[in-house]
C-alpha positions in Angstrom: -3.2 0.7 -8.9 -1.3 -1.9 -10.9 2.3 -2.5 -10.0 5.1 -4.4 -11.7 7.9 -6.1 -9.6 11.2 -6.9 -11.1 13.6 -9.3 -9.4 17.0 -7.7 -9.9 19.0 -11.0 -9.7 16.6 -13.8 -8.6 12.9 -14.3 -9.2 10.4 -12.9 -6.7 7.6 -14.9 -5.2 4.1 -13.4 -5.1 1.4 -15.3 -3.2 -2.1 -15.1 -1.7 -4.5 -17.6 -0.3 -5.4 -18.9 -3.8 -2.1 -19.1 -5.7 1.6 -18.4 -5.7 4.0 -17.5 -8.5 7.8 -17.4 -8.9 8.9 -15.2 -11.7 11.5 -12.6 -12.6 8.9 -10.0 -13.6 5.3 -10.0 -12.1 2.3 -7.7 -12.7 0.0 -7.4 -9.7 -3.6 -6.4 -10.0 -4.9 -3.5 -7.9 -6.8 -4.3 -4.7 -5.4 -7.8 -4.4 -4.1 -8.9 -1.0 -0.8 -10.6 -1.4 2.6 -11.2 0.0 6.0 -10.7 -1.8 9.2 -12.5 -1.1 12.2 -10.6 -2.5 15.4 -12.7 -2.8 19.1 -11.9 -3.1 19.8 -8.7 -5.1 16.5 -7.0 -4.2 13.8 -5.8 -6.5 12.4 -2.8 -8.3 8.7 -2.0 -7.9 7.0 0.4 -10.3 3.4 1.6 -9.8 1.5 2.5 -12.9 -1.1 5.3 -12.3 -4.1 5.1 -14.6 -3.4 1.7 -16.2 -6.7 -0.3 -16.2 -6.2 -4.0 -16.5 -8.8 -6.2 -18.0 -11.3 -7.8 -15.6 -10.0 -11.1 -17.0 -6.5 -10.4 -15.8 -5.2 -12.8 -13.1 -4.5 -11.4 -9.6 -0.8 -11.6 -10.5 0.9 -12.9 -13.6 4.4 -13.1 -15.1 5.5 -10.7 -17.8 7.7 -11.5 -20.8 11.4 -10.8 -21.3 10.7 -7.6 -23.2 9.7 -6.0 -19.8 13.3 -6.3 -18.6 14.0 -2.9 -20.2 11.1 -1.3 -18.4 13.0 0.1 -15.3 15.5 1.8 -17.7 12.6 3.3 -19.7 11.2 4.6 -16.4 14.5 5.9 -15.1 15.3 7.8 -18.4 11.8 9.3 -18.6 11.2 7.8 -22.0 7.5 8.7 -22.2 6.9 7.3 -25.7 8.2 3.8 -24.8 6.5 4.0 -21.4 3.2 4.6 -23.2 3.8 1.5 -25.4 4.4 -0.7 -22.3 1.3 0.7 -20.6 -0.8 -0.1 -23.7 0.5 -3.6 -23.7 -0.8 -4.1 -20.2 -4.2 -2.6 -20.5 -5.2 -3.4 -24.1 -7.2 -0.9 -26.1 -8.5 2.1 -24.2 -9.2 5.7 -25.2 -6.5 8.3 -24.3 -6.9 9.6 -20.7 -8.8 12.8 -20.2 -6.2 15.6 -20.1 -8.2 17.5 -17.5 -8.1 14.5 -15.1 -4.4 14.0 -15.7 -3.9 17.7 -14.9 -5.7 17.2 -11.6 -3.6 14.2 -10.9 -0.4 16.2 -11.4 -1.7 19.0 -9.1 -2.6 16.5 -6.3 0.8 14.9 -6.5 2.4 18.4 -6.4 0.4 19.5 -3.3 -1.1 16.5 -1.5 -1.7 18.5 1.7 -4.2 20.7 -0.1 -6.6 17.7 -0.4 -8.7 19.0 -3.3 -12.4 18.9 -2.6 -15.0 17.0 -4.6 -16.6 20.4 -5.4 -13.4 21.7 -6.9 -13.0 18.4 -8.8 -16.4 18.8 -10.3 -15.8 22.5 -11.2 -12.5 21.7 -13.0 -14.1 18.9 -15.0 -17.3 20.8 -15.7 -19.4 17.9 -14.4 -21.9 17.3 -11.6 -20.2 16.1 -8.4 -21.2 12.4 -8.7 -20.4 12.3 -12.4 -17.0 13.9 -11.8 -16.2 11.2 -9.2 -17.2 8.5 -11.5 -15.2 10.0 -14.4 -12.1 10.4 -12.2 -12.3 6.7 -11.3 -12.9 5.5 -14.8 -9.9 7.5 -16.0 -7.4 6.7 -13.2 -8.7 3.3 -11.9 -8.9 4.8 -8.4 -11.5 6.6 -6.4 -10.8 10.3 -5.9 -10.5 9.7 -2.1 -8.1 6.8 -2.4 -6.0 8.6 -5.0 -5.5 11.6 -2.6 -4.4 9.2 0.1 -2.0 7.5 -2.3 -0.5 10.8 -3.3 -0.1 11.8 0.4 1.6 8.6 1.4 4.0 8.8 -1.6 4.9 12.4 -0.6 5.5 11.2 2.9 7.8 8.4 1.8 9.7 10.6 -0.5 10.3 13.2 2.2 11.2 10.6 4.8 13.6 8.9 2.4 15.3 12.3 1.9 15.9 12.5 5.7 12.8 14.1 7.2 11.3 12.5 10.3 8.4 10.3 9.3 5.9 12.0 11.6 6.8 15.4 10.3 6.8 14.2 6.7 3.3 12.7 7.2 1.9 15.9 8.7 3.4 18.0 5.9 1.6 15.7 3.4 -1.8 16.1 5.2 -2.0 13.4 7.8 -3.2 14.3 11.2 -0.2 12.9 13.1 2.5 10.2 13.1 0.0 7.5 14.1 -2.3 8.3 11.2 0.6 8.2 8.9 1.7 4.8 10.2 -1.9 3.3 9.9 -2.2 4.5 6.4 1.2 3.1 5.4 0.2 -0.2 6.9 -3.1 -0.3 5.0 -1.5 0.7 1.7 1.7 -1.3 1.7 1.3 -3.8 4.6 4.4 -2.3 6.3 5.1 0.3 8.9 6.9 3.4 7.4 10.0 2.6 9.4 10.2 -1.0 8.0 9.3 0.0 4.5 11.9 2.8 4.3 14.6 0.6 5.8 14.7 -1.5 2.6 14.2 1.4 0.2 17.4 2.4 -1.7 15.8 4.9 -4.1 12.5 6.4 -5.1 11.6 8.0 -8.4 8.5 9.3 -10.1 7.8 9.9 -13.7 5.5 12.9 -14.6 
């Protein structure tokens, strides 16, 4: 899913094999392999579920000064202003399907349950393949990848609060500590231990 990185004091550098960018605020397109250099002062990273960027959007691009207030908007749960910022990123899209967003909330709340495709179809009132396509068109992620994303976030949250990583991963639905570590590496490019070592806080907005 799209993420926005905010350099707290100094610009961050985002790069891949094609280009590199130094900016205070950078939006990164989903599914783009990249590296990030965070300089003195650290950075805040916000992932935006359901935001669908234009196909014309660059792999990563700087955002304007108005985005400086975005972390505060997120922290104070200002949903109205959050919606305005999301719309700025994605352009004109119809409102998300409330049934899908309810499913998203349920998966976040209980990632270990790993809702089945059949249950998804029943809740949306669609044939299974249609339900999977509708979920992706609404959230920007496949149903399978979203469930993995929810599980790895739950693991990170629990581990950040002091639980052992292996136990946190199993509680979120992973088979064991090795499975948790492999998924974290695939998702973030970091082992859970390394990722958590630099994490000072973690917050979600419902």
